[in-house]
C-alpha positions in Angstrom: 0.4 0.2 -0.1 1.4 3.1 -1.1 0.4 5.4 1.7 1.4 3.1 4.3 5.2 3.1 2.9 5.2 7.1 2.6 4.0 7.3 6.6 6.3 4.4 7.7 9.6 5.9 9.5 8.8 9.2 8.1 11.7 11.0 8.9 14.2 8.4 10.2 17.2 10.9 10.2 18.7 9.2 13.2 18.2 8.7 16.9 19.0 12.0 19.2 22.1 11.3 21.1 22.5 14.3 23.1 20.5 14.5 26.5 17.1 16.6 26.7 17.8 19.8 28.5 15.3 21.2 30.8 13.9 24.0 28.8 14.0 23.1 25.2 10.4 22.4 24.2 9.0 19.5 23.9 7.4 18.3 20.2 5.9 21.2 17.9 2.4 22.2 17.5 2.7 20.8 13.9 3.2 17.1 15.4 0.0 17.4 16.4 -1.8 14.5 14.1 -4.7 16.6 13.4 -1.3 18.6 11.2 1.1 16.2 10.7 -1.0 13.4 9.3 -3.6 15.7 7.4 -2.7 14.7 3.8 -2.2 11.1 4.9 -5.6 10.5 6.5 -7.2 12.1 3.2 -6.5 9.1 1.4 -7.2 6.1 4.2 -10.6 5.6 3.0 -9.1 5.3 -0.2 -6.3 2.9 0.5 -7.9 0.7 2.8 -10.4 -1.3 0.4 -13.0 -3.8 1.9 -12.2 -6.9 0.7 -15.3 -9.5 -0.5 -15.0 -12.3 2.3 -19.2 -13.1 2.2 -19.0 -13.8 -1.5 -22.7 -15.5 -1.6 -23.9 -13.8 1.7 -24.9 -10.3 0.8 -26.2 -9.1 4.5 -23.3 -10.5 5.9 -21.0 -8.8 3.3 -22.2 -5.2 4.3 -22.1 -5.9 7.8 -18.5 -6.9 7.8 -17.9 -3.8 5.2 -19.5 -1.5 8.0 -16.8 -2.7 10.7 -14.4 -2.5 8.3 -15.2 1.1 7.7 -15.6 2.1 11.0 -11.7 1.3 11.9 -11.0 4.3 9.0 -13.6 6.2 10.4 -12.2 5.4 14.0 -8.6 6.3 12.9 -9.5 9.7 11.1 -11.8 10.4 14.1 -8.3 10.0 16.6 -6.2 12.0 13.7 -8.7 14.9 14.0 -8.9 14.9 17.8 -5.1 15.1 18.4 -5.1 11.6 19.7 -1.4 10.6 17.9 1.5 12.7 18.2 4.4 12.9 16.2 7.3 13.6 18.0 10.4 12.7 16.2 12.8 11.5 18.9 10.2 9.5 20.6 8.8 8.3 17.0 12.5 6.9 15.6 12.9 4.9 18.7 10.0 3.1 18.5 9.9 3.5 14.7 13.7 1.1 15.0 12.6 -1.8 17.1 9.9 -1.9 14.4 12.0 -2.1 11.6 14.6 -4.3 13.2 11.8 -6.7 13.9 10.4 -6.5 10.2 14.2 -6.5 8.9 14.9 -10.0 10.6 11.3 -11.5 9.8 10.2 -10.3 6.1 8.1 -13.8 6.1 5.9 -12.2 9.2 6.1 -8.4 9.1 5.7 -6.2 6.1 8.2 -3.0 6.1 5.2 -0.9 5.2 3.9 -0.8 8.7 1.7 2.4 9.3 3.3 3.5 12.8 1.4 5.3 15.7 2.1 7.0 18.7 -0.8 7.2 21.0 -1.1 9.8 23.5 -3.0 7.5 25.9 -1.3 7.4 29.8 -2.9 3.8 29.2 0.2 1.1 29.7 -0.8 -0.3 26.3 -0.2 -1.2 22.4 -3.0 -2.1 20.0 -3.1 -3.4 16.5 -5.8 -2.9 14.0 -4.6 -5.4 11.1 -3.8 -4.4 7.6 -0.3 -3.6 9.5 -1.4 -1.0 11.6 0.3 -0.8 14.6 -0.1 1.6 18.1 2.0 2.4 20.6 0.7 4.5 23.5 3.0 6.9 25.6 1.7 5.3 28.5 3.9 2.0 27.8 7.1 4.0 26.8 7.2 5.3 30.3 5.9 1.9 32.0 8.8 -0.3 30.0 11.8 -1.1 32.0 14.0 -1.8 28.9 14.0 -1.5 25.4 13.3 -5.2 25.2 9.9 -4.7 27.6 8.8 -2.2 24.1 10.1 -4.9 21.5 7.6 -7.8 23.3 5.2 -5.5 23.2 6.1 -4.6 19.2 6.1 -7.6 18.7 3.2 -9.1 20.2 1.2 -6.5 18.1 2.8 -7.3 14.8 1.6 -10.7 15.7 -1.5 -10.0 15.7 -1.9 -8.4 12.3 0.0 -11.0 10.5 -2.3 -13.7 12.4 -5.0 -11.2 10.8 -7.1 -11.2 14.6 -8.7 -8.0 13.5 -10.1 -9.0 10.5 -11.2 -13.0 11.7 -12.8 -10.7 14.5 -15.0 -8.4 12.9 -15.9 -11.5 10.2 -16.9 -13.6 12.9 -19.2 -11.1 14.4 -20.5 -10.0 11.2 -21.6 -13.8 10.5 -23.3 -14.3 13.9 -25.0 -11.0 13.6 -26.4 -11.8 10.6 -27.1 -15.5 11.2 -30.5 -17.4 10.8 -29.7 -18.1 14.7 -29.2 -14.6 15.7 -32.2 -13.8 14.0 -34.5 -16.2 15.3 -33.0 -15.5 18.8 -33.8 -11.7 18.7 -37.2 -12.7 16.8 -38.1 -14.9 20.1 -37.3 -11.9 22.5 -39.4 -9.9 20.7 -42.4 -11.8 20.3 -41.9 -12.9 24.3 -44.1 -11.1 26.6 -42.1 -11.6 30.0 -38.7 -11.6 30.4 -37.2 -10.1 27.4 -34.2 -8.4 29.0 -33.2 -11.5 30.7 -33.6 -13.3 27.0 -31.4 -11.2 25.5 -29.1 -11.0 28.2 -28.5 -14.6 27.8 -28.0 -14.2 24.1 -25.4 -11.4 24.1 -23.6 -13.1 27.3 -23.4 -16.4 24.9 -21.7 -14.3 22.1 -19.2 -12.6 24.6 -18.5 -15.8 25.9 -17.1 -17.1 22.8 -15.4 -14.0 21.7 -13.8 -14.0 24.8 -12.8 -17.5 24.9 -11.2 -17.3 21.4 -9.5 -13.8 22.3 -7.5 -16.0 24.7 -6.3 -18.1 22.4 -5.5 -15.1 20.3 -3.2 -13.8 22.7 -1.5 -17.0 23.1 -0.8 -17.5 19.4 0.3 -13.8 19.5 2.8 -14.3 22.6 4.1 -17.6 20.7 4.5 -16.2 17.4 6.5 -12.9 19.4 8.9 -14.8 20.9 9.8 -16.5 17.6 9.9 -12.6 15.8 12.5 -11.4 19.0 14.5 -14.4 18.4 15.1 -13.8 14.8 15.7 -10.3 15.5 18.4 -10.8 18.5 16.4 -9.3 20.8 16.4 -11.3 24.3 13.0 -12.3 25.7 12.2 -12.0 29.2 8.9 -14.3 30.1 9.4 -11.5 33.8 7.9 -8.7 31.5 4.4 -10.3 31.6 4.2 -10.3 35.6 5.6 -6.4 35.0 2.3 -5.8 32.8 0.1 -7.3 35.7 0.5 -4.4 37.7 0.6 -1.6 34.4 -2.6 -0.4 36.1 -1.0 0.6 39.5 0.3 4.2 38.7 -1.9 5.9 41.3 -1.8 3.0 43.4 1.6 3.8 44.5 2.5 5.8 48.1 4.3 9.3 48.3 7.0 9.4 50.3 6.2 12.0 52.1 2.9 13.8 53.8 0.9 15.4 51.6 1.7 18.8 52.8 5.5 18.3 52.4 5.1 18.8 48.6 3.7 22.3 49.0 5.1 23.8 51.8 8.5 24.8 49.9 6.4 26.6 47.2 5.4 28.6 50.6 1.6 27.6 50.2 -0.6 27.3 53.2 -1.8 23.4 53.6 -4.3 22.8 56.1 -4.8 18.7 56.6 -8.5 19.1 57.5 -8.7 20.0 53.4 -7.5 16.5 52.9 -10.0 14.7 54.7 -13.8 14.6 54.0 -16.0 16.5 55.6 -19.4 15.2 55.1 -21.1 12.1 56.0 -22.8 9.0 54.5 -21.9 6.1 52.7 -20.2 7.7 49.9 -17.7 9.3 52.5 -17.4 6.5 55.0 -13.7 5.4 55.8 -12.2 2.9 53.1 -10.2 0.3 53.4 -7.7 1.2 51.1 -5.3 -1.4 51.2 -8.5 -3.5 49.9 -7.6 -2.2 46.3 -4.4 -4.6 46.3 -6.2 -7.8 45.4 -8.5 -5.8 42.9 -7.5 -8.5 39.8 -6.4 -6.9 36.5 -9.1 -4.2 36.2 -7.6 -1.6 33.6 -5.2 -4.1 31.4 -6.2 -5.1 28.4 -4.8 -8.6 28.6 -6.3 -10.2 31.6 -4.1 -13.2 32.1 -0.7 -12.1 32.9 0.5 -14.6 35.4 -0.7 -17.2 33.1 1.2 -15.6 30.1 4.1 -15.5 32.2 3.9 -19.4 33.4 3.3 -20.1 29.9 6.7 -18.4 28.2 9.3 -18.7 31.2 10.8 -21.8 29.9 11.5 -19.9 26.8 13.1 -17.0 28.0 16.5 -16.0 26.6 19.6 -17.7 28.2 21.7 -14.5 28.0 19.2 -11.7 28.6 20.1 -8.2 27.7 18.4 -4.9 29.0 18.8 -2.2 27.3 18.0 1.3 28.9 15.2 3.1 27.2 17.3 6.5 26.5 16.4 9.3 29.1 15.5 11.9 26.8 12.9 9.5 25.2 11.3 8.5 28.8 11.5 12.1 29.8 9.7 13.1 26.6 7.5 10.7 26.8 6.5 11.2 30.3 6.3 15.1 29.9 4.1 14.8 26.7 1.9 12.2 28.8 1.2 14.4 31.6 0.5 17.7 29.3 -2.1 15.2 27.6 -3.4 14.7 30.8 -3.5 18.3 31.6 -5.3 19.3 28.5 -7.6 16.7 29.0 -8.8 18.5 32.6 -7.2 15.6 34.8 -5.4 17.7 37.2 -5.5 15.0 40.0 -3.7 12.3 38.0 -1.4 15.4 36.9 -0.5 16.4 40.2 0.4 12.7 41.5 2.6 12.2 38.7 4.5 15.6 39.6 4.5 14.2 43.4 5.9 10.9 42.2 8.4 12.6 40.1 9.7 14.5 43.3 9.6 11.1 45.2 12.7 10.5 42.4 14.7 13.3 43.7 13.7 15.2 39.9 14.0 18.7 40.3 13.5 19.7 36.2 11.7 23.1 36.7 9.4 22.3 33.9 7.2 20.1 36.9 6.9 22.9 38.8 5.4 24.5 35.9 2.9 22.3 35.3 1.8 22.2 38.9 1.0 25.9 38.9 -0.7 25.2 35.7 -2.6 22.9 37.4 -3.8 25.0 40.2 -4.6 28.4 37.8 -6.4 25.8 36.1 -8.4 24.8 38.6 -8.7 28.0 40.0 -10.3 29.2 36.3 -12.5 26.2 36.8 -13.5 27.1 39.9 -14.7 30.4 38.9 -16.8 28.7 36.1 -18.5 27.1 38.7 -17.1 23.7 37.1 -14.1 22.7 39.8 -15.2 18.9 40.2 -15.1 18.4 36.5 -11.4 20.0 36.6 -10.4 17.7 39.4 -10.5 14.6 37.2 -12.0 12.3 39.9 -10.3 8.8 39.9 -12.3 6.0 41.3 -11.1 4.7 44.9 -11.0 1.2 44.1 -8.0 2.3 41.7 -5.6 4.9 44.0 -3.9 4.8 47.1 -5.0 7.0 50.1 -2.0 9.6 49.2 -4.1 10.1 45.9 -7.3 10.1 47.4 -6.5 12.6 49.8 -4.8 15.1 46.9 -8.0 14.0 45.2 -10.1 15.4 47.9 -7.7 18.1 48.9 -8.3 19.6 45.5 -12.0 19.3 46.0 -12.0 21.1 49.3 -9.2 24.0 49.3 -11.1 27.4 49.9 -11.2 29.3 46.3 -9.4 31.8 48.1 -6.4 29.8 48.9 -6.7 28.4 45.4 -6.2 32.0 44.5 -3.1 32.6 46.6 -1.5 29.3 45.4 -1.7 31.1 41.8 -0.4 34.2 42.9 2.4 32.7 44.8 3.5 30.3 42.4 4.0 33.0 39.9 6.6 34.5 41.5 8.7 31.4 42.5 12.1 30.8 41.4 11.7 28.0 38.9 10.5 30.3 36.4 14.2 31.3 36.0 15.0 28.1 34.9 12.3 28.1 32.3 12.0 29.2 28.5 10.2 31.8 26.7 7.0 29.4 25.9 6.9 28.5 29.3 6.5 32.7 30.4 4.1 33.2 28.2 1.6 30.4 29.2 2.2 32.0 32.8 0.9 35.6 31.1 -2.1 33.5 29.5 -3.0 31.5 32.3 -3.1 34.8 34.6 -5.2 36.5 32.0 -7.7 33.4 32.1 -8.1 32.7 36.0 -6.9 36.0 37.8 -7.5 39.0 35.6 -10.7 41.1 36.7 -11.4 41.1 33.1 -13.6 37.9 32.5 -14.3 38.5 29.2 -14.7 36.0 26.3 -12.9 39.3 24.3 -10.4 39.3 26.6 -9.7 35.3 26.9 -9.5 35.3 22.8 -6.9 38.3 22.5 -4.8 36.7 25.0 -4.9 33.4 23.7 -4.1 35.3 20.1 -1.1 36.9 21.9 0.6 33.7 23.2 0.2 31.9 19.6 1.4 34.9 17.8 4.7 35.0 20.3 4.8 31.8 20.9 4.2 30.1 16.7 5.1 26.2 16.8 5.1 25.9 20.2 2.9 22.7 21.9 1.5 25.2 24.1 -0.6 26.4 21.5 -3.1 23.7 21.7 -4.2 24.9 24.9 -4.3 28.4 23.6 -6.1 27.3 20.7 -9.5 26.5 23.4 -9.8 30.2 23.7 -8.7 31.6 20.5 -11.0 29.6 18.8 -14.1 31.0 20.7 
């Protein structure tokens, strides 16, 4: 497919060897997918032509085509919504792994992969058939080494080779247009009683069948992935599956210090009562956070990690190599992930990740800058009577006691104190280590949150001023929300 060849490993001009500077900007505004893939997305419908798989069944073929086309529409929608990012360094690093596997396994992996970097914080990668491979920023930050990423990528490439996506939608199309399904639905519609129960049984039977086949697909993809890695001279370590089992524990980690200790260095007032629920009732009763450690795979795509480990541990490489992911790649991916969470109005996850960086001893002023952005954003949302929406509530089942305390604090800190936080942080010393775009963001957020002139005209003017003075900065994505009003 010419389009995929065009997209494959665009601008592979060599990996950057220099360390990522604290004040160096991240990706450019033009790297957001709605701009970077503008020309390519217009050709997707022409490129991905639905094959005829049901020659003698027009209804099934029509249903199959609907599923096929929905994939195209989904990718186009994601591109338009800037779900993907084409940061040159991070993309080139991941593309280099794909290229190594493809070069060693031409019979399994075509060279014309459509690789996309998803901005999602979930530790995941996924394939959509037809040589489409998508790797999340969350997986890049979660992986311990290059070999972990290679295993993840090889697994998804295996799904593509084994045509699991195409098989899944073919089976679904056949079922939904089958006589058995039609008769089952007719029996439900014609019955006077228990319609819901009968409908649930039909759907449960289909869901069970699909999940059973899905497990076989995962096992097959794991087996082929190990073969791909060995042919590529990349070590395979089954321990990664056990590591993957903790992929949904980001907010279950505990902080090393009391919550107040993270705010007092900024001269910010903090009262412990703000981090404790004030109301009473079932929704705010004392909660046993130790119970969360037993939750089984609540957020993972592949819920059988221990089984996958047991099934493959004997095939681990004899002489395992752990190649560190370049610090610049990991740092960039982490910052891009945090920025995406911020633009999605998820203040709690952003601040908690910042505090975890503080626990690591990270003194990069960019994280102080993002902390300031969060409080400005929260104060602005509070003025708009939408603080709850900006807090970015995470269910108690998926967070630690510390994260729940932070979330409660963000809900309950008085508005006057939020304003004081913004004013204090705007004068902090860390701004001296930041670049012009960050300084411009401070001015923009001041106008949005603290300027007495709360008119839309004033906000639009400030956003336009920022975008004009910082053309190409990734922060223009935030300014867009106000400049285009």
